[in-house]
C-alpha positions, 0 to 999 in steps of 0.5 A, a space after each residue: 500500500 502506498 499513501 500520499 498527501 493530496 490537494 483537494 482542489 484538484 477535484 473537478 466533480 463529485 456524486 452527491 447521491 451515489 448509486 450502488 450495485 451489489 452482486 451476490 455469488 453462490 457456490 454453484 456459480 450463479 449470481 444475483 445483481 441489485 441496484 441500491 439507491 438512496 443509501 450510504 455505503 454503510 447502509 448498503 453493506 449492512 443490507 448486503 450482509 443481512 441478505 447474503 444467506 451464505 453467498 459472497 458479494 461484491 459492492 460497486 459504486 456506479 459512475 455515469 460516463 457514456 453508459 455506466 461504469 463500476 468502481 469496485 469498493 469491496 469483494 472480489 468477483 469470482 468470474 474475473 479473469 
């Protein structure tokens, strides 16, 4: 891990009300994907942990940019190469 001080004035935009996606994966290789709006990241994590039911999950934040891009915040996609 590397750390560095930053100048917060270099920021050019911010998403005030983020949209999250949670992808649940089970041992059979199937997945269920949900979009979550109107919540903070800690609320999304609490919800995902409650409904996981033995599945792993990956948490993303959506970034609109000529479509929807995803930034992974937590977890590892078992289907990633």
